[in-house]
C-alpha positions in Angstrom: 127.2 102.2 82.1 124.0 100.3 81.8 122.5 97.6 84.1 122.5 94.0 82.8 119.5 91.9 83.3 121.6 88.7 83.4 123.3 89.9 86.6 120.0 91.1 88.2 121.5 94.6 88.3 119.6 97.6 89.6 121.9 100.5 90.5 121.0 102.5 93.6 121.0 106.2 92.8 120.4 107.9 96.1 123.4 108.7 98.2 121.3 109.0 101.4 120.1 105.4 101.1 123.6 104.0 100.4 125.0 105.9 103.4 122.2 104.6 105.6 123.0 101.0 104.5 126.7 101.5 105.3 125.9 103.0 108.7 123.7 100.0 109.5 126.8 97.8 110.1 127.4 97.3 113.8 130.2 94.7 113.8 132.4 96.2 111.0 134.7 97.8 113.4 135.0 94.6 115.5 135.9 92.4 112.5 138.0 95.1 110.8 137.0 93.4 107.5 133.9 94.1 105.4 133.0 92.2 102.2 130.6 93.9 99.8 128.8 91.6 97.3 128.0 93.1 93.9 129.3 96.6 94.3 128.3 97.6 90.7 129.2 101.3 90.2 130.3 101.7 93.8 127.5 103.7 95.3 127.7 101.8 98.6 131.4 101.2 98.2 132.4 104.8 98.6 130.6 105.0 102.0 132.3 101.8 103.2 135.7 103.2 102.1 135.0 106.3 104.1 135.2 104.1 107.2 138.9 104.0 107.6 138.6 101.5 110.4 137.4 98.9 107.8 139.4 96.9 105.4 136.8 97.0 102.6 136.8 94.2 100.1 134.4 93.8 97.1 133.5 90.8 95.0 132.0 91.5 91.6 131.1 89.1 88.8 130.6 91.6 85.9 133.9 92.4 84.2 132.6 95.8 83.1 131.8 96.8 86.7 135.2 95.6 87.8 136.8 97.9 85.2 134.6 100.7 86.3 135.5 100.2 90.0 139.2 99.9 89.2 139.1 103.3 87.4 137.0 105.1 90.0 138.0 103.4 93.3 141.7 102.7 93.0 142.0 102.5 96.8 140.3 99.1 96.5 143.4 97.8 94.7 143.9 94.1 95.3 140.8 94.0 97.5 138.6 94.0 94.5 137.8 90.3 93.6 136.6 89.5 90.1 134.4 86.5 90.9 130.8 85.4 91.3 130.1 85.4 95.1 128.5 82.0 94.9 131.7 80.5 93.5 133.9 82.5 95.9 135.7 80.8 98.8 136.1 83.5 101.5 138.9 81.5 103.2 141.0 82.2 100.1 141.1 85.9 101.2 140.2 85.9 104.9 141.6 82.6 106.0 139.7 81.8 109.3 139.3 85.5 110.2 135.9 87.1 110.7 134.4 89.6 108.2 131.1 91.5 107.9 128.9 90.9 104.8 127.1 93.7 103.1 125.5 94.5 99.8 122.7 95.6 97.5 122.3 91.9 96.6 121.3 90.7 93.1 117.7 89.6 93.6 118.0 86.6 91.3 120.5 84.9 93.7 119.6 86.5 97.1 118.3 83.3 98.7 121.5 81.5 97.6 123.6 84.2 99.1 121.8 83.8 102.5 122.4 80.0 102.6 126.0 80.5 101.5 126.4 82.9 104.4 125.0 80.3 106.7 127.6 77.8 105.6 130.3 80.4 106.5 128.7 81.6 109.7 131.7 81.0 112.0 133.4 83.8 110.0 130.3 86.1 109.5 129.0 87.7 112.7 126.9 90.2 110.8 125.2 90.8 107.5 123.4 94.0 106.3 121.8 93.6 102.9 119.2 94.9 100.5 116.8 92.3 99.2 113.5 92.2 97.4 111.0 93.2 100.1 109.2 89.8 100.0 112.5 88.0 100.6 113.4 90.4 103.4 110.1 89.9 105.1 110.5 86.1 104.7 113.8 86.2 106.6 112.5 88.2 109.5 108.9 86.9 109.7 107.6 85.0 112.8 105.3 82.0 113.0 101.8 82.3 111.7 102.8 84.8 109.1 101.9 84.3 105.4 105.5 84.5 104.3 107.0 82.5 107.2 108.9 79.5 105.8 112.1 77.5 105.4 114.4 80.6 105.2 112.7 82.1 108.2 113.3 79.1 110.4 116.8 78.2 109.4 118.2 81.7 109.4 116.5 82.6 112.7 118.0 79.6 114.4 121.5 81.0 114.0 121.0 84.8 113.5 118.9 87.5 115.1 117.1 89.2 112.3 116.0 92.8 112.0 113.9 94.6 109.3 115.6 98.0 109.0 113.8 100.0 106.3 111.9 99.8 102.9 113.3 101.2 99.7 111.0 102.4 96.9 111.6 101.2 93.3 112.3 104.8 92.2 115.5 104.7 94.1 117.1 102.5 91.5 118.1 102.7 87.8 116.5 100.9 86.2 113.6 100.7 88.8 112.7 97.1 89.7 109.1 95.9 89.5 109.1 95.3 93.3 109.8 97.1 96.5 113.1 96.5 98.3 114.1 96.3 101.9 117.3 96.4 104.0 117.7 93.9 106.8 120.4 93.1 109.4 121.4 89.7 110.6 123.5 89.3 113.7 125.0 86.0 114.6 124.1 84.4 118.0 127.6 84.1 119.4 128.2 81.0 121.6 125.0 79.5 120.3 124.7 75.7 119.9 121.8 74.3 117.9 121.6 71.3 120.1 120.8 68.8 117.3 122.2 67.5 114.1 122.1 70.5 111.7 121.7 68.4 108.5 118.7 66.6 110.0 117.3 69.9 111.3 117.4 71.5 107.8 116.0 68.3 106.2 113.1 68.2 108.6 112.3 71.9 108.1 112.4 71.6 104.3 110.2 68.5 104.4 107.6 70.1 106.7 107.3 73.2 104.5 107.2 71.1 101.3 103.4 70.9 101.8 102.9 73.9 104.1 99.1 73.8 104.0 99.0 70.3 105.4 99.2 69.2 109.1 102.5 68.0 110.4 101.0 64.5 110.8 101.0 64.4 107.0 104.2 66.2 106.1 106.4 64.4 108.7 105.5 60.9 107.9 109.1 60.1 106.7 110.4 60.9 110.2 108.0 59.7 112.9 105.9 56.5 113.5 102.4 56.7 112.2 100.8 56.0 115.6 102.7 59.0 117.2 101.7 61.3 114.4 98.0 60.4 114.8 97.8 60.3 118.5 99.9 63.3 119.6 97.8 66.6 119.1 101.1 68.4 118.6 101.2 67.1 115.0 97.8 68.6 114.2 99.7 71.9 113.7 100.8 73.2 110.4 104.5 74.0 109.5 104.0 77.8 109.9 102.7 77.3 113.5 106.2 76.3 114.8 109.1 78.5 115.8 112.7 77.4 115.1 113.0 76.2 118.7 110.2 73.7 118.2 111.9 72.4 115.0 115.0 71.9 117.1 113.0 69.9 119.6 111.5 67.8 116.9 115.0 67.0 115.5 116.2 66.1 119.0 113.2 63.7 119.3 114.3 62.0 116.0 117.7 61.2 117.7 116.0 59.6 120.6 
């Protein structure tokens, strides 16, 4: 069974790493349901199935991998979903119930997976995932970091983010050309953003559209010119602000 570039496949070959990823879930027992994205040959799947307190589901887009999993992990049975995760509606399986999300995510769609997760956050209290190291660092980075950006701000507004560990390229077959990293996101239960989420996302994306410029230049579509020029707050650059400050800016728009 070979990896397909079109699916961004890199098969993890070290059991110890797969087991460590599976053991990084903290909410799996609470939800009772775990969804693995892109199980491939089932290296991580077998450690999830070993947790009998989980109802483990897997969503896989590659028909060859689906056939392999059906042959080697018959205990998945009807819980193996032949679909691209980006086209998958979790409510078709879980209804309104919560589930934990986990996976050695395909690097070519990892950012899209994050934002889809955000759209379903009322059902996803936790995610543990392997990403390209640069993407993982972006998710967890704080203001004034070189990689801090749109993903950092928006994900951190709703989830507590943790960098767990780095994975070397040699741990995969074939080895990717980049390092990988595992992170955990834990939803802030009972949290309210305090502003319109659509405007919040739009403001953050606009600010980072020209990340080297001051906010007085990037936020012209949102605020009066005199305010942008007179208030020293707008002399800062997008990466200087934490998510809380972007919330306050969005609240100011409403006023």
